[in-house]
C-alpha positions in Angstrom: 97.8 170.2 33.7 98.5 166.9 31.8 97.0 166.8 28.0 95.6 163.3 27.3 95.6 162.0 24.0 91.8 161.5 22.9 90.2 157.9 23.7 89.0 157.9 20.3 91.8 157.9 19.0 93.6 154.8 21.1 93.3 151.1 20.1 93.7 148.3 22.4 97.0 145.7 21.3 95.5 142.2 22.7 98.9 140.3 21.3 102.3 140.9 20.5 101.9 142.6 16.8 105.3 141.0 15.8 104.5 137.3 17.2 101.0 136.9 18.0 101.8 136.1 21.8 99.4 137.3 24.3 100.4 137.6 27.9 103.1 140.5 27.6 104.7 141.8 30.5 104.4 145.5 31.3 107.8 147.2 30.9 107.2 150.6 31.6 103.8 152.9 32.3 103.6 157.0 32.0 105.7 157.0 29.4 106.2 160.9 28.1 107.0 162.7 24.5 109.9 164.3 26.0 112.1 164.3 23.0 110.1 166.0 20.4 107.5 167.4 23.1 104.4 167.3 20.8 102.4 164.1 21.7 100.2 164.7 24.9 99.4 161.4 26.9 101.2 158.9 29.0 102.2 155.6 27.6 102.8 152.0 28.2 105.2 149.9 26.8 104.7 145.5 27.0 107.4 143.2 26.4 106.3 139.7 24.5 107.4 137.1 26.7 108.0 134.7 23.8 109.5 137.2 20.9 111.5 139.7 23.7 110.2 142.7 21.5 107.9 145.7 23.2 104.7 147.2 21.6 102.8 150.2 22.5 99.2 149.4 24.3 96.9 151.2 23.9 98.6 152.8 20.8 97.2 156.0 18.6 95.4 154.6 15.6 96.5 155.2 12.3 93.9 158.0 11.5 95.4 160.1 14.4 98.9 159.0 14.8 100.2 162.1 12.4 99.7 164.8 15.4 102.8 162.8 17.0 104.8 164.2 14.1 104.1 168.1 14.0 107.5 168.6 15.2 109.1 166.0 14.0 112.7 166.6 12.3 111.9 165.2 8.9 110.2 168.2 8.8 113.2 170.1 8.4 114.1 171.7 5.0 117.6 172.1 6.2 120.4 169.9 7.8 121.4 171.6 11.4 125.0 173.0 11.5 127.3 174.7 14.1 130.7 176.1 13.7 134.3 175.7 15.1 135.2 172.2 15.4 132.4 170.8 14.0 132.1 172.4 10.8 136.3 171.0 10.5 134.5 167.5 11.0 131.7 168.0 8.3 134.4 169.3 5.7 136.4 166.2 6.4 133.4 164.3 6.5 132.8 165.2 3.2 135.9 164.6 1.4 135.8 160.9 2.5 132.4 161.0 1.0 133.4 162.3 -2.0 136.4 160.0 -2.6 134.3 156.9 -1.4 131.0 157.7 -3.4 131.9 160.6 -5.5 129.3 162.9 -3.8 130.1 166.6 -4.0 129.9 169.3 -1.1 131.0 172.8 -1.3 132.3 172.5 2.3 135.7 170.3 1.7 139.0 169.8 3.5 141.2 167.5 1.5 143.1 165.5 4.3 139.7 163.8 5.4 139.8 161.0 2.9 143.0 159.8 4.6 142.7 161.2 8.1 139.1 158.8 8.3 140.9 155.9 6.8 143.2 156.1 9.5 140.3 155.5 12.3 138.2 152.1 11.2 135.4 153.4 13.8 134.9 156.6 12.0 134.9 154.8 8.4 132.5 152.2 9.6 130.1 154.6 10.9 130.3 156.8 7.8 129.6 154.1 5.5 127.3 152.0 7.7 124.9 155.3 9.1 125.3 157.9 6.6 126.0 156.1 3.4 124.0 152.9 4.7 126.3 150.5 2.9 125.7 152.1 -0.4 128.4 150.6 -2.5 128.4 149.3 -4.9 126.7 150.6 -7.6 125.6 148.1 -10.5 127.6 149.1 -14.0 124.4 149.4 -15.5 123.2 151.9 -13.1 121.2 151.5 -10.2 118.1 151.7 -8.7 117.4 152.8 -5.3 114.0 152.9 -3.2 113.9 154.7 0.4 110.7 153.8 2.3 110.5 156.4 4.7 111.8 159.0 2.8 111.5 161.9 5.3 112.8 165.0 3.7 114.9 163.2 1.2 118.4 163.9 3.0 119.6 160.2 2.4 117.7 160.2 -1.3 119.6 163.6 -2.5 123.0 161.7 -1.1 122.4 158.6 -3.0 121.0 160.9 -6.4 124.4 162.9 -5.9 126.2 159.3 -6.2 125.1 158.0 -9.1 121.8 156.4 -8.6 118.5 156.7 -9.9 116.4 157.2 -6.6 113.0 157.0 -5.2 111.2 158.1 -2.3 108.2 157.2 -0.4 106.8 158.6 3.0 103.2 159.1 4.2 103.8 162.2 6.0 102.6 165.0 3.4 105.0 167.8 5.2 108.0 165.9 4.8 107.3 164.3 1.2 106.9 168.5 0.5 110.0 169.2 2.0 111.8 166.1 -0.3 109.9 167.2 -3.6 111.4 171.0 -3.1 114.8 169.0 -3.5 113.3 167.7 -6.9 113.3 164.1 -6.0 110.8 161.7 -6.8 109.0 160.8 -3.6 105.2 159.5 -3.3 103.1 159.8 -0.6 101.6 157.3 1.1 101.9 153.9 2.1 104.2 150.5 0.2 100.5 149.6 -0.9 101.0 152.6 -3.4 103.9 150.1 -5.3 101.7 146.8 -5.0 101.7 146.6 -9.1 105.8 146.5 -9.3 108.1 143.8 -8.4 111.7 142.8 -9.2 112.7 146.3 -10.0 114.9 148.0 -7.4 118.7 147.3 -6.8 118.7 148.2 -3.3 115.9 149.4 -0.5 117.0 151.4 2.4 114.2 151.3 5.9 115.9 153.9 8.3 114.3 154.1 11.2 110.8 153.2 9.5 109.9 149.6 10.8 109.1 150.8 14.4 106.7 153.4 13.0 104.6 150.8 11.1 101.3 149.6 12.0 102.1 146.5 9.7 106.0 145.9 9.5 105.8 142.3 8.1 103.8 143.6 5.1 106.1 146.3 4.4 109.0 143.6 4.6 107.4 140.9 2.1 106.6 144.3 -0.3 110.5 144.8 -0.1 111.6 141.0 -0.9 108.9 141.2 -4.0 110.0 145.0 -4.9 113.5 144.0 -5.2 115.6 142.4 -7.9 117.3 139.4 -7.8 120.2 139.6 -6.0 119.2 143.0 -4.6 119.7 144.3 -1.2 117.4 145.6 1.5 119.1 147.7 4.1 117.2 148.5 7.6 117.7 150.0 10.7 115.9 150.1 14.1 116.1 150.6 17.6 116.9 147.4 19.3 114.7 146.4 22.4 117.5 145.0 24.2 120.2 147.0 23.6 122.6 148.8 26.4 120.5 151.9 26.1 117.6 150.8 27.5 119.2 149.2 29.9 121.7 151.8 30.9 119.0 154.9 30.7 115.4 152.8 31.5 112.2 154.7 30.9 114.2 157.7 29.5 115.8 155.9 26.4 115.7 157.7 23.3 114.7 154.6 21.3 111.4 154.5 23.2 109.9 157.6 21.7 106.3 157.1 22.6 103.9 157.3 20.6 105.9 157.1 17.4 107.6 153.7 18.0 104.7 151.3 18.1 106.9 148.8 18.7 110.8 147.9 18.9 112.0 144.6 18.2 114.4 142.0 19.5 117.6 140.9 17.4 116.4 137.1 16.9 112.8 138.0 16.5 113.6 140.2 13.5 116.3 138.2 11.8 114.3 135.0 11.9 111.6 136.7 9.9 114.0 137.8 7.5 114.8 134.6 6.8 111.0 133.5 6.6 110.3 136.1 4.1 113.1 134.4 1.9 115.7 136.6 2.1 119.1 134.2 1.8 122.0 136.3 3.4 121.2 138.6 6.4 124.0 140.1 7.6 124.6 142.2 11.0 126.2 145.7 10.2 127.7 147.9 13.0 128.3 151.3 13.9 129.5 152.8 17.2 128.4 156.3 16.2 124.7 154.7 16.6 125.8 154.4 20.6 127.2 158.0 20.5 124.1 159.5 18.9 121.4 157.9 21.0 123.6 158.1 24.6 123.5 162.1 23.9 120.0 162.5 23.1 119.2 160.3 26.4 121.1 162.5 28.3 118.8 165.2 27.1 115.4 163.4 27.9 116.9 162.6 31.3 117.4 166.7 31.3 114.3 167.4 30.1 112.6 165.1 32.8 114.5 166.8 35.4 116.3 163.7 36.2 120.5 163.7 37.1 122.6 161.6 35.4 124.9 159.3 36.7 127.8 157.7 36.3 126.4 154.8 33.8 125.1 157.6 31.8 128.1 159.3 30.9 130.9 158.9 28.4 132.5 156.5 30.6 129.3 154.0 30.3 129.1 154.9 26.9 132.6 153.5 26.5 131.7 150.3 28.2 128.5 150.1 26.2 130.5 150.6 23.1 133.4 147.8 23.5 130.1 145.4 25.0 128.6 145.8 21.4 131.6 145.1 19.7 131.2 141.8 20.6 127.8 141.4 21.3 125.0 142.1 18.5 122.4 141.4 20.8 123.4 144.5 23.0 123.7 147.2 20.4 121.7 150.0 20.1 120.3 149.5 16.9 119.6 146.7 14.9 121.4 147.2 11.6 121.1 144.4 8.7 121.9 144.0 5.1 119.4 141.4 3.4 120.2 139.7 0.6 117.2 138.6 -2.1 117.8 135.2 -3.7 119.6 135.3 -7.1 118.2 132.3 -9.0 120.9 132.5 -11.5 
């Protein structure tokens, strides 16, 4: 028997929450939380006719959304590890990260700093996805704010690279895990920083905006919090990416009901420029494609569906090639946005 989300814990979304346009088209109905399997109910996703973004309707209220995070990955205290080739890869990766960012690790294999440089896709993937284009560190020392920091894994990485770090997350369990690592993390929303301005050199938003009830408020606050010349780095699933086209309703990026909306690249870039960012640049990593496709195949299996040729490594390779030349087709919208420097 299918358990439903309580009716009193739902709210209607009469218009696109990203552009305000009405009359969205039903893209999917009957979506389920296959991946984390902790949010009951069936969900519908609409696509806005105007901005081409997607939004959940109805969606959980802010008072009840917490129940959809009970098994979320940010509650984990340690990174998942496995043996064999993966351990070798991690050791090579750690050597590269030490050479490039100064981040030490007990598991290091020396040739990594050279081997990874020989493969631009690997290097680009580590810099963009893991390090979030962390360099350069200001000579006077830099302040970094990670919004939606989860269990603090990235904050710890940035701290070890020399940054003065601070985190923010609304999930009390994730905050407790991060604080146990000795990190400065606030529990709550961006409104906790309403009295601050121009005090951070770097702000990161990794897969936060799709969870936020008011993403434009967050981005506007980020602009205020950045110092002139500071950089906002953000990453969010692409509503119009290859993955959704190939996997349809079983695409990992849908993740109902935690993903309240999914942006189109044009909509998000336009808003960043409207807020005032002077330089909005696309970043790309093929690592994103591999991870999303692997997890989408897991969802197919959990749903009892058979993977087809288009879902295979062959289809993934075609998607990666297309993504190299077409930012609108990438799995994620990944942007580095620079605040105007009046000097």
